[in-house]
N, C-alpha and C positions, 0 to 999 in steps of 0.2 A: 503493500499500500503505499510505502514511502516514495516510490518512484511515480506515482500517479499526479497527474497535473493538479487534481483536486486538493491533494495533500500539500503540494508545494504552495498553491495558491492561498491555502488556508494558513500555513506557517508564515509566510510572507505578510499576509494581512495583519496577523496577530502580532508579528514581531514590528512592523511598522507602527501599529497602534500602541504597543506597549511602550517603544522607544519615545514616541511623541508624548504620551501620558507621563513618562518619567521625566521628560525635559520640562514639560509644563509644571508637575508638581514640585520637582526640584527647584525650578525658577522661583515658584511661590515661596517654598520654604526657605530659600537663600535670601529672598528679599526681605521676607518676614524677620529672619534671624538678624540681618544687618540693620533693620531699622528699630530694633528693641534692645534694651540693655539686658545683658544676660549674666552679670557678674554674680558670683556666689553671695547670697545675702547672709549677715552676720547677726547674732543675738546680741543686743545691748541691755545693760542693766542701769538702773537708777535707784539712788538712795532714798528712802522713804522716812519720813519723821511724823511723829504723832505728838502733837502738843510740844514740839521743840525736842522730842526725844527720838533718837534714832531707833529704828525698828528692824531694819534689814534692807536687802536689795529686792528689786522687782523688775521684770522684764519690760522692756519699753520697746514698743513697735512704732517704726517711723513709716510715713506714707511711701517714701521711696523704697523702702524694703519690701513693703507689701506689693508694690507694683513689680519691683523685680522678681519676687517669687512667683507672681502670676505669669509673668513673661516665661520664666523658665519652664513652669508647667504647661502653659500653652504650647511651646515649641514642642515639648516631648510629646504631648498629645497629637499635635499636627503630625510630628514625624511617624508615630505609631500608625495614625489612621491612614496616612499617605501610602505607607507600606502595605497596609491590608487592602486599601483601595486598588494599588497597583496589582497585587495578587489576584484579587477578584476580577478585575478588569481583564488580566491575561487569560484567565480560565474562560471568562464569558466571551472575550473575543475569539477564542479558539473555537467554541461552539458555534457563534454567530458566523465566523468565516468559513466553517465547514458547510452550513447551511446555505450561505450565499455562493459559495464556489459550486455547490451541487446545482443550485438553480441556474447559474450562468452557464455550466458545462451541459445543462440537459440537452440543449440543440446538438452538441457534439456527440453525446451517446445516441441520440436518434440517428444522427448521419451515420455513424459507426455501425449500428444495428442494421440499418437499411442496406448499406453497402456490402455488409457480410452476408446478407440474404440474395444479393444480386449475383447470377451467374450467366456465363456467356451464352447459355442456352435459353435463358429468360431475362431479357433486359426491359421488361415491362414495368418493373417497380420503380417508384420515384420517391424522392424524400419529401417533397412537397412541405417544407419547413414553414410553419406559420409564427407570426410575432412580429416585432419591430424590424424596420429595414436597416439592419446592423451588419457588421462584417460576417457574422455567422449565417445571417439569411442570404447574403451575397454568395457565400461559399456553397450552401446548399443549392441555390439557383444554379450556380455554375456547374456544380455536379450533375444536376438534373438536365441541363443543356447538353453537357457531355454525353450523358446516357441516351439522349435522343439521338444524337449523332452516331454513337456506337450501335443503337439499335438499328437505324437506316443502314449502316455500313453492313452489319450482319445480315439484315434482311436482303439487302442487295446482293451480298455474297451467296446466300443460300438460293436466291432466285436465279443467279447466274448459273450456279452448279445444276440446279434443276433443268432449266433451259439447255444448258450444254449436254446434260446426260440425255435429254430428249432428242436433242439434235444429232447426237452422235449414234443413238439407238438405231435411227432410221437407215443410214448407210450400212451400218453393221448387219442389220437384219437382211438388207438387200444383198449384201455380199455373201453372207452365210447361206441364203435361200439359193442363190445361184450356183453356189459351190456344191451344195448337197444334191440340188435337184438336176443340175446340167452337167457341171464339169467332172463330178465324181461318178456320173452314170456311164457305164461302158457302152451302151447303145446310143450315145448322143451324136447326132450328125455334126459335121463340121460348120454347117450355118447356124445351128444352135449354139455351138460353142463360141463361135465369133460373136454372136449377139450377146451371149453371157458375159465374154471378156469385155465388150464395149460397155455394158451395164455396170460392171464391177469397177471398170476404169472411171466412169462418171461418179460412182459412188465414193471411190477412193480420192478423186480429186476433190469432191465436196468436202470429205471428211479432212483432207490436208488443208483446205483453205479455213475450215472451222477452227483446227488447231492453231494455225498461224494467227488467226484473229484473236483467239483466246490468249496466246502469248503476248501479242501486241496489247491486248487490253491489260494483262497483268503487268507489263512494263510500265504503261502509262499510269497504273495506279501506284507505282514505287516512286522512288526519289532519285532514280539513276539518270536524270536528264543531264546532257552535257551542254550546259548553257554557254553560249558565246555570241559575240555580235555577229549579225547576219543582215543580208539583203534580201527582203522579202520577194522582190521581182525575180532575183536569181533562183531562189528556192522554187518559185512557181515556174519559171522556164525550164528547170531540170525536170520537174514532174510532167511538163507537157512533153518534153523529148522522150521521156520514158514510154509514153502512151501514144507516140506518134504512129509506130508500126501497128498495135492492135487497132487504132483507128482507122488507119488506111486499108486494113484487111476487111473491116466492115463498111468501107467507102463512106466513112465519116471524116469531115474536115475540122481540125481544131485550129481556131484563130485566136491570136495573143494581142492584147493591149496592155502593156506593162509600164508603169510609170516608173520615175528615178526617185532617188533619195529615200527609200523606204526602209530605213535601218530600224532594226530592232534587235532584242536580245532573246535568244532560246536556242532550242535543239534544231537545227537545221534538218537532220534525218527525221525527227519525229513530224515537224511541219510539212515536209515533203511528203511524208506518208499520208498526212491528212489531205493534202491536195490530190495526191494520187488517188486516194479512195473515192474522192468527188469525181475524179476523171474516169475511174473504172465504172462507177455507176453511170456516168454520162454516155461512155462508149456503149455500154451494154443496153441502154434504155434507147439511145438515139436511133431512128429509122435509117436505113441505107440512104445515102444521099444527104444526110442531116449535117448540121454544123453545131460544133461546141464552141462557145465563146468564153475564153479565160482572159480575166483581166485582173490588174493590182493598182491600188492608188492610195490616197490619203483623203480623209473626209473628217472634218471637225476635230482635227488632231489625231484621229485613229486610223491605223493602217488597215487595209482590207484587201482580200483576195476573194474573187467570186468566179464560179463556173456555172455557166448556163448551157443547158441542152434543149433538144426538141423532142424529148421524150413525152410520154402520156400525161405527165403532170400528176398532181396530187390534190384529193379533196381537202377542203379546209379542215375537217375533223382528223385527217390523217397528218396534217402538218405538225400537229403538237406531239404526235407519237413517232415521227419518222426516225428521230435520234435515239429512241429507246432501243435497248439490247434486244436482239432476236425479233423485233418487229419487221415484219416484211409487207411490201405492198403487193398488190396483185401481179405485177410484172415480175418481182422478185420470187414470188411464190411459183411462178410458172417455170422459172429457170433455176429453182432450188438454191436460191442465194442464201447465204448464212444469216444475214441480218445484223452482222456486227460491225460493217463498215462505217455507217455513219455514227455509231455509238462510239467507235474509236476516234472519229474525227472530233467529236464533242469533247472527249476526254483530253485529247491533245490540246485543243484550242483553249479550254478552260484551265488546264494546267499552266498555260501560259499567260493567264490573266485575262483572255479575251471571251468572246461570245460567239456562237453560231447562230445563223438564221437561214429561213428558207422562205422564198417567195415563189408561189406556184398557182397555176390555175388549171383545171382539169382540161386535158386536151391541148394546153399551149406551152408545155413544157415547164422546167423548175429552175429556179436560180439559188444557189447555196453560197452563202456569204460567210467569210471568216473575218471577224473583227479582231484585230491584235493591238495592243498598246505599243506606242514607239519606244525607242530606247530610253527616252528621258521620262516616259510615264505621261499620262494625262489625267486630269480630273473628271469626274462625272461618268456618265454611262454612255456606251457606244450608241450611235445614231440608230434609228429605228427604220429608215427608209432604204430602198433597194438602190445601191450604188450604179447598177447596170440600167 
């Protein structure tokens, strides 16, 4: 018990009160003793006569001696009562300090009890401390806010695992079914075997893409960014060069309008991956003969990079979900896309202090915009309008 905060607060409170009382009473006693005469009083005698005849000696009391005797007795009484008062005060202060320390530390016990009951599998408990807005209330509210963030993170993690398990189960089932039903059967024709191999190849490709996207998601959630000064226009240009060949194979043209002086700080590889994911979707969704417009510039102090395609576009209700993990639009469901590309884009951009936005109308294509802060930073929020 001597190592508890309550015990230490009690001893400190009682000790300070005892020292203060000792100083006050000692000061009073010293002042009184210095202002009064405390010399030892003496007994004096006077001769008495009766009718002129000497009859003996008789004690004589002088007023000064009476006052001196009273002073000496008063100081002795004051000293005795002062010591008794200090002893009683110390004992009482121990009891009062123990009770007050318990009341002050009661919220701490509540916080400790609640946090002991919270486990990683159940983060729904909250402290919800009532009382005045003091330091302990702020501490409890801070812990509750931290628990909210932890619950959201664990929920997102569980959802990611569930979704990834579901997405991986489908290609594995396809592979297993084709191996058991076709490739392992001795009487299977060459045509059936070729068809099964093509199906397995597509399933394997899909599973490989999903694993790569999951790895990219895990890296973006970590802190392994290699931040350095970079030119956003150069990053966008490099991403466009990587997708020039896939776009040409689908008879899709990529046009670029890149501004100058777009310096920022970040991970160039990660930002290139974000732009590449947008280009991948644009190439995949654009019809043959379509055009993909890529641009980068500066607006209201913010840097931006945008990719516009001639694809099917998005309904307004889908635009708020397009950056969610494993969400897939109708076109993505048809080609069995993993649904992680745009989620990775959002993670990368938000990790750099930016924001992603989509502008789309059904049947008229989509424009995806990445807003990033410049090297020296800017106040306020990114613009809400479409820069293209």
